[in-house]
C-alpha positions as CSV (number, residue, x, y, z in Angstrom):
1,M,0.0,0.0,0.0
2,A,1.5,3.3,-1.1
3,A,2.3,5.9,1.6
4,P,0.1,9.0,1.6
5,P,1.7,12.0,-0.2
6,L,3.4,14.5,2.2
7,P,2.1,18.0,2.3
8,A,3.7,20.4,-0.3
9,L,5.2,22.4,2.6
10,C,7.3,19.4,3.7
11,C,8.8,19.0,0.2
12,A,9.7,22.7,-0.2
13,S,13.3,23.8,0.6
14,P,13.9,25.9,3.7
15,Y,14.6,28.9,1.5
16,R,11.3,28.6,-0.3
17,V,9.5,28.2,3.0
18,A,11.2,31.4,4.3
19,A,10.2,33.2,1.1
20,R,6.6,32.2,1.5
21,L,6.2,32.7,5.2
22,G,8.3,36.0,5.3
23,P,6.6,39.3,5.5
24,P,5.8,41.1,2.2
25,A,8.3,43.6,0.9
26,S,7.7,47.1,1.9
27,P,7.3,49.9,-0.7
28,A,10.5,51.4,0.4
29,S,12.5,48.2,-0.1
30,A,10.9,47.6,-3.5
31,A,11.8,51.1,-4.6
32,A,15.4,50.5,-3.4
33,R,15.6,47.5,-5.7
34,Q,14.4,49.4,-8.8
35,L,16.7,50.0,-11.7
36,V,16.5,52.8,-14.2
37,L,16.0,51.7,-17.8
38,P,16.7,53.7,-21.0
39,G,13.8,55.8,-21.9
40,G,13.0,56.9,-18.4
41,Y,11.4,53.7,-17.1
42,Y,12.0,51.6,-13.9
43,R,12.1,47.8,-13.5
44,G,12.7,45.8,-10.3
45,A,16.2,44.5,-9.9
46,Q,15.0,41.2,-8.4
47,G,12.0,39.0,-8.9
48,G,8.6,40.1,-7.5
49,P,5.7,42.1,-8.5
50,V,7.9,45.1,-9.6
51,A,9.9,43.0,-12.1
52,G,7.0,42.3,-14.4
53,R,5.9,45.9,-15.2
54,L,7.3,49.2,-16.3
55,V,6.5,52.4,-14.5
56,A,7.0,55.7,-16.3
57,R,9.3,58.2,-14.7
58,P,7.6,61.4,-13.6
59,P,8.3,64.2,-16.1
60,A,10.9,66.8,-15.1
61,A,9.6,70.2,-14.2
62,K,9.7,72.8,-16.9
63,R,12.5,75.2,-16.7
64,G,12.0,78.9,-16.5
65,G,12.0,81.6,-13.9
66,G,14.6,79.7,-11.9
67,R,12.3,76.8,-11.0
68,G,12.7,73.1,-11.8
69,E,15.8,73.4,-14.0
70,V,16.6,70.4,-16.1
71,A,20.2,69.2,-15.8
72,T,22.3,69.8,-18.9
73,P,25.7,68.3,-20.0
74,T,27.5,71.4,-18.6
75,E,25.9,70.7,-15.1
76,D,26.4,66.9,-15.2
77,G,30.2,67.1,-15.1
78,D,32.0,69.4,-12.8
79,G,35.1,69.1,-14.9
80,T,33.4,70.2,-18.1
81,R,31.7,73.1,-16.3
82,S,34.9,74.2,-14.7
83,L,36.7,74.1,-18.0
84,L,34.0,76.1,-19.7
85,Q,34.1,78.8,-16.9
86,A,37.9,78.9,-17.1
87,A,37.7,79.5,-20.9
88,L,35.1,82.2,-20.5
89,W,37.1,84.1,-17.8
90,G,40.1,83.8,-20.0
91,A,38.2,85.2,-22.9
92,E,37.1,88.1,-20.7
93,A,40.6,88.9,-19.8
94,A,41.8,88.6,-23.4
95,Y,38.9,90.7,-24.6
96,I,39.7,93.6,-22.2
97,L,43.5,93.4,-22.7
98,W,43.4,93.1,-26.5
99,L,40.6,95.5,-27.3
100,F,40.9,98.1,-24.6
101,L,44.4,98.2,-23.2
102,L,47.1,96.8,-25.4
103,P,48.4,98.8,-28.4
104,Y,48.8,95.8,-30.7
105,S,45.4,95.4,-32.2
106,P,44.2,97.9,-34.9
107,G,43.5,101.4,-33.9
108,D,44.1,103.2,-30.6
109,P,43.8,101.7,-27.1
110,V,41.4,103.4,-24.8
111,W,44.1,105.3,-22.9
112,A,45.3,106.9,-26.2
113,I,42.0,107.4,-28.0
114,S,42.1,110.1,-30.6
115,Q,39.8,113.0,-31.0
116,A,38.7,111.7,-34.4
117,T,37.5,108.4,-32.8
118,I,35.6,110.3,-30.1
119,S,33.9,112.4,-32.8
120,D,33.0,109.3,-34.7
121,L,31.5,107.7,-31.6
122,I,29.4,110.8,-30.9
123,G,28.2,110.8,-34.5
124,L,27.4,107.1,-34.5
125,S,25.4,107.5,-31.3
126,L,23.4,110.4,-32.7
127,N,22.5,108.2,-35.7
128,F,21.3,105.5,-33.4
129,F,19.0,103.1,-35.3
130,F,19.1,105.6,-38.2
131,I,16.3,107.7,-36.5
132,L,17.9,111.0,-37.1
133,P,19.0,110.4,-40.8
134,L,15.4,109.1,-41.6
135,V,13.8,112.1,-39.8
136,N,16.1,114.5,-41.8
137,S,15.1,112.6,-45.0
138,A,11.4,113.2,-44.2
139,G,12.1,117.0,-44.1
140,V,12.5,117.5,-40.4
141,H,15.7,119.3,-39.5
142,L,15.5,120.2,-35.8
143,L,18.8,118.4,-35.4
144,E,21.1,117.5,-38.3
145,S,22.4,114.0,-38.7
146,P,26.2,113.8,-38.7
147,V,27.3,112.5,-42.2
148,L,29.4,109.4,-41.6
149,H,30.4,106.6,-43.9
150,P,27.3,104.3,-44.3
151,M,29.4,101.2,-43.8
152,A,30.4,102.5,-40.3
153,E,26.8,103.4,-39.5
154,G,25.6,100.1,-40.7
155,L,28.1,98.0,-38.7
156,F,27.4,100.1,-35.5
157,N,23.7,99.8,-35.7
158,F,23.8,96.1,-36.6
159,V,25.6,95.2,-33.5
160,I,23.6,97.4,-31.2
161,A,20.3,96.1,-32.6
162,W,21.5,92.5,-32.0
163,T,22.5,93.6,-28.4
164,L,19.0,95.0,-27.9
165,M,17.4,91.6,-28.7
166,F,19.6,89.9,-26.1
167,A,17.5,91.6,-23.3
168,P,14.4,89.3,-23.4
169,L,16.7,86.3,-23.8
170,L,18.6,87.2,-20.7
171,F,15.4,88.0,-18.7
172,T,14.0,84.5,-19.6
173,D,17.2,82.6,-19.0
174,S,16.4,79.8,-16.5
175,R,19.9,80.3,-14.9
176,R,19.7,84.1,-14.5
177,D,19.3,83.8,-10.6
178,R,22.9,82.5,-10.5
179,Y,24.0,86.0,-11.4
180,K,23.5,88.0,-8.1
181,G,23.8,91.5,-9.6
182,S,21.2,93.5,-11.4
183,L,20.4,92.2,-14.9
184,D,19.0,95.6,-15.7
185,V,22.5,97.2,-15.1
186,L,24.3,94.3,-16.9
187,W,22.2,94.6,-20.0
188,G,22.4,98.4,-19.9
189,F,26.2,98.3,-19.9
190,Q,26.1,95.6,-22.6
191,M,24.4,98.1,-24.9
192,F,27.5,100.2,-24.6
193,L,30.3,97.7,-24.1
194,T,28.7,94.5,-25.6
195,N,30.7,91.4,-24.6
196,T,32.7,93.2,-21.9
197,F,29.6,92.3,-19.7
198,L,28.1,89.4,-21.5
199,I,31.1,87.1,-21.2
200,P,31.2,87.3,-17.4
201,Y,27.5,86.6,-17.3
202,M,28.0,83.5,-19.4
203,A,30.6,82.3,-16.9
204,I,28.6,83.1,-13.8
205,R,25.5,81.4,-15.0
206,L,27.4,78.1,-14.9
207,N,27.8,78.3,-11.1
208,D,26.1,75.8,-8.9
209,P,22.4,76.5,-8.4
210,E,21.2,77.6,-4.9
211,T,18.3,75.2,-4.2
212,D,17.5,76.7,-0.8
213,Q,16.6,80.1,-2.2
214,P,13.4,81.0,-4.1
215,P,13.9,82.6,-7.5
216,A,14.2,86.3,-7.5
217,A,11.3,88.3,-8.9
218,R,11.8,89.7,-12.4
219,S,12.5,93.5,-12.5
220,Q,10.1,96.0,-14.1
221,L,12.4,96.4,-17.0
222,G,12.7,92.6,-17.3
223,S,8.9,92.2,-17.3
224,V,8.5,94.9,-20.0
225,M,11.1,93.2,-22.2
226,V,9.6,89.8,-21.8
227,K,6.0,90.9,-22.4
228,G,7.2,92.9,-25.4
229,A,9.6,90.3,-26.7
230,Q,7.8,90.0,-30.0
231,L,8.0,93.8,-30.6
232,V,11.7,93.8,-29.5
233,G,12.4,91.0,-32.0
234,A,10.6,92.7,-34.8
235,V,12.3,96.1,-34.2
236,G,15.8,94.5,-33.7
237,G,15.4,92.3,-36.8
238,A,14.2,95.3,-38.9
239,V,17.1,97.4,-37.8
240,C,19.6,94.7,-38.6
241,I,18.1,94.4,-42.1
242,L,18.1,98.2,-42.5
243,S,21.8,98.3,-41.3
244,I,22.8,95.9,-44.2
245,V,20.8,97.9,-46.8
246,W,22.1,101.2,-45.4
247,A,25.7,100.0,-45.5
248,L,25.4,99.0,-49.2
249,F,23.1,101.7,-50.5
250,G,22.7,104.5,-47.9
251,R,23.6,108.1,-48.6
252,A,23.8,107.4,-52.3
253,D,24.0,111.1,-53.1
254,A,26.9,111.8,-50.7
255,G,29.7,110.3,-52.8
256,F,30.5,107.2,-50.9
257,G,30.8,105.1,-54.1
258,D,29.2,101.8,-55.2
259,I,29.1,98.5,-53.5
260,A,32.7,97.5,-54.5
261,E,34.1,100.8,-53.2
262,R,32.2,100.5,-49.9
263,W,33.4,96.9,-49.5
264,Q,36.9,98.1,-50.0
265,Y,36.4,100.9,-47.4
266,V,35.0,98.5,-44.8
267,Q,38.0,96.2,-45.1
268,T,40.3,99.1,-44.4
269,Y,38.0,100.5,-41.7
270,V,37.9,97.3,-39.5
271,F,41.6,96.9,-39.6
272,S,42.5,100.5,-38.8
273,E,39.8,101.6,-36.3
274,R,39.6,99.9,-32.9
275,L,35.8,100.3,-32.5
276,A,35.1,98.5,-35.8
277,Y,37.7,95.8,-35.1
278,A,36.0,95.2,-31.7
279,F,32.6,94.9,-33.5
280,L,34.0,92.0,-35.5
281,W,34.8,90.2,-32.3
282,D,31.4,91.0,-30.9
283,I,29.7,89.4,-34.0
284,F,31.9,86.3,-33.6
285,L,31.1,85.9,-29.8
286,Y,27.4,86.7,-30.2
287,S,27.2,84.0,-32.9
288,I,28.4,81.6,-30.1
289,F,26.4,82.9,-27.2
290,Q,23.1,83.1,-29.1
291,P,22.6,79.4,-29.8
292,W,24.0,78.5,-26.4
293,L,21.5,80.6,-24.6
294,I,18.6,79.7,-26.8
295,G,19.4,76.0,-26.5
296,D,19.4,76.2,-22.7
297,N,16.0,77.9,-22.8
298,I,14.3,76.2,-25.7
299,Q,11.5,75.2,-23.3
300,N,10.3,78.8,-23.2
301,V,9.1,78.8,-26.8
302,K,5.7,77.5,-28.0
303,A,5.6,73.7,-28.3
304,D,4.9,73.7,-32.0
305,T,7.9,76.0,-32.8
306,V,10.6,74.1,-30.8
307,E,12.0,72.2,-33.8
308,F,12.1,75.3,-36.0
309,V,13.8,77.4,-33.3
310,N,16.3,74.6,-32.6
311,V,17.3,74.7,-36.3
312,V,17.6,78.4,-36.9
313,K,19.2,79.3,-33.5
314,F,22.6,78.9,-35.1
315,V,21.9,81.6,-37.7
316,P,23.2,84.9,-36.4
317,V,20.4,87.4,-35.6
318,V,17.8,85.2,-37.3
319,G,17.8,82.6,-34.5
320,L,17.3,85.3,-31.8
321,V,14.5,86.9,-33.8
322,A,12.8,83.5,-34.1
323,Y,13.2,82.8,-30.3
324,L,11.6,86.2,-29.5
325,L,8.8,85.8,-31.9
326,C,8.0,82.3,-30.8
327,L,8.3,82.9,-27.1
328,E,5.5,81.5,-25.0
329,K,3.3,84.1,-23.4
330,E,3.6,83.9,-19.6
331,E,0.5,83.7,-17.4
């Protein structure tokens, strides 16, 4: 006669018995055993209920206004960030020494500036955004526009208009709170001395974020610039286009020659006048900083324009105009 079968419990190994009789795993221990999979999903590292299903990772908070910043490659590695900061501070030192103090670059250093250069600066400032020349052309002569070479006027106003459009970009920068000074003052000086103040800002914004402090409120100027970003972009873009047209065809009746003669003049101008030579460096640096800043703040544009802005951000001026025109309206 066959012996009766033993209960299943008697045949189980001690380990299986312990697994069946042991207390259920707590949520904390289950979470501790989870592994991150590519694509932002979690799977349990060991057997159990977690191993058989995928759980979506909660989406990262949208950047903007200093809240919920998303980590970028420059923040993921302290070595890369330190290297970038060192390069930017080195560029600032070289910019000031080469363009302001040392006598080796074209034109006069700031400590030996000539009266002719001062007169040109005053004249270019009076012809800011071509307002006075256009008013004179309309028959209004309350103040006469200084007659300068249109290539010089075009180059000056092109860089200044581009600088104007950086204002809404800086005031919507998700890392602006890392700069502890006044953005109003910084951008105001940038309008006069361009990258002398933008380069340090680009270095300071790479500092570690202060998570224990709430983001600073945007200034009144910042609010105006952000709310009027589309107008700023339209005006800045229009002035940049006008600057190119003016440089090539402006003051046609003043004897400045045709396009070939003007092109020959500008080549001589930028390699003999310190201000014009500095503008070449400004255009080069702006062409680097524009896509860098737009890329770090691409979440600020409308969702259906992200791909377009990501493509054109590398085009000087055009990318910044696109960012400003596509900026999402804030509540």
